[in-house]
C-alpha positions in Angstrom: 67.0 85.9 105.5 65.5 87.6 102.3 64.4 91.1 102.2 66.3 91.9 105.1 68.4 94.2 103.5 68.4 98.2 105.3 70.5 99.3 102.4 68.4 99.5 98.6 70.4 99.5 95.5 74.1 98.9 95.1 76.8 99.9 97.4 78.0 103.6 97.0 81.1 104.1 95.2 84.3 104.2 96.4 85.3 107.1 98.7 88.4 109.0 97.4 91.7 108.6 99.5 93.2 110.9 101.3 95.9 113.0 100.2 98.7 110.5 102.0 101.2 108.8 100.4 103.0 105.5 101.5 105.8 103.4 100.4 105.2 99.3 100.1 107.7 99.7 102.5 106.2 102.0 104.5 103.4 99.9 104.3 105.3 96.4 105.3 106.4 98.1 108.2 102.5 98.6 109.8 102.2 94.4 109.6 102.1 94.5 113.6 102.4 97.1 116.3 99.8 99.8 117.1 99.0 100.5 113.6 97.5 98.1 111.1 97.2 98.7 107.4 96.9 96.9 104.2 96.2 98.0 101.1 93.3 97.0 98.1 94.3 98.4 95.0 97.0 100.4 95.9 94.5 102.3 98.6 95.9 102.0 102.0 93.2 101.4 105.1 93.5 101.3 108.4 92.1 97.9 109.8 93.4 98.0 113.6 89.9 98.0 115.0 90.0 94.3 113.7 92.8 93.2 115.1 91.1 90.2 115.5 91.2 89.7 112.0 94.1 91.4 110.8 96.4 91.0 113.8 98.9 88.5 115.3 97.2 84.7 114.4 93.6 86.1 113.1 93.0 84.7 110.2 93.5 87.8 107.7 97.2 88.6 109.6 98.9 87.5 106.1 97.2 91.1 104.1 98.3 92.9 107.3 101.2 95.2 105.9 100.7 94.1 102.4 98.6 94.9 99.1 95.8 91.9 98.6 94.6 93.1 95.4 94.7 89.7 93.2 94.1 87.5 96.4 90.7 89.0 97.0 90.1 89.4 93.4 90.8 85.5 92.6 89.8 84.9 95.9 93.2 83.2 97.3 95.0 82.7 100.5 98.2 82.2 99.2 101.1 84.6 100.6 103.2 84.3 97.4 100.9 86.6 95.4 100.6 89.5 97.9 102.0 92.5 96.8 101.3 91.8 92.9 101.0 94.5 90.8 101.6 92.7 87.5 98.7 90.7 86.6 95.5 91.0 84.6 91.9 90.0 86.0 89.2 88.1 84.1 85.9 90.3 84.7 84.4 88.2 87.2 87.4 89.1 89.2 86.9 92.4 88.4 83.5 92.4 90.1 84.7 90.3 92.9 87.6 93.3 93.6 84.7 95.9 93.3 83.2 94.2 95.9 86.0 94.2 98.2 86.5 97.9 97.9 83.0 98.3 98.7 83.6 96.1 102.1 86.6 97.6 102.9 85.2 101.6 102.5 81.9 100.7 104.1 83.8 98.4 107.4 87.0 100.7 107.4 86.3 104.2 106.3 88.0 106.5 104.0 91.5 105.2 102.7 94.5 106.7 104.6 96.2 107.7 101.5 98.0 105.5 98.6 100.9 103.9 97.7 103.0 105.8 95.4 105.8 103.9 94.4 103.7 100.7 92.8 101.2 100.9 90.0 98.8 97.8 89.5 98.0 96.8 86.3 94.4 97.6 86.3 92.4 100.7 88.0 89.8 101.8 89.5 88.4 103.1 86.4 88.7 99.6 84.9 86.3 97.9 87.7 82.4 97.7 87.4 80.5 99.3 90.1 79.9 96.7 93.3 77.0 95.1 93.3 77.0 94.1 97.1 79.3 94.1 100.2 80.4 90.9 101.1 79.6 89.3 104.5 76.8 92.2 104.5 74.0 89.5 104.8 75.4 87.4 107.4 75.5 90.4 109.3 71.9 91.4 108.6 71.3 87.5 109.9 72.7 87.6 112.6 70.7 90.8 114.1 67.6 89.0 112.8 68.8 86.3 115.6 69.4 86.4 119.1 72.9 85.9 120.3 73.4 82.6 121.8 74.5 82.6 125.4 74.8 86.7 125.4 77.8 86.1 123.2 78.3 88.9 120.5 78.3 87.9 117.1 81.9 86.7 116.0 83.5 89.5 113.8 83.9 89.0 110.3 86.8 90.0 107.5 
């Protein structure tokens, strides 16, 4: 629905990550169990609250325990490009990545920390400001329509 935006203007700038430093191996160890972690541009997020999405058999399980930066930027579900740190991005991919970082900050809060033993070919400063938060328009449409049959709206990444 047009004009349903509650927040005016672009998303806020990226949150500063907490000071904890992770190795890629430590990130891999959080692909299952109590705490589910994923990383975007080396920013480590706790996605445990979205176990339906990032847990076993969830649609985004492949990202759990991995850095999914390249995949999110180019909108790919190929597992062989997870944990990819050496790449170049087109401007539109950088814009897409900026929006994804805004999404993860908005949905999962400030990153727990950063990867310390891997460095991406691009940095946050190389990205444009985010212009939107992916899925946010969908969430707002859900609020405008009463849930059918009393079921809560299905959650989205």
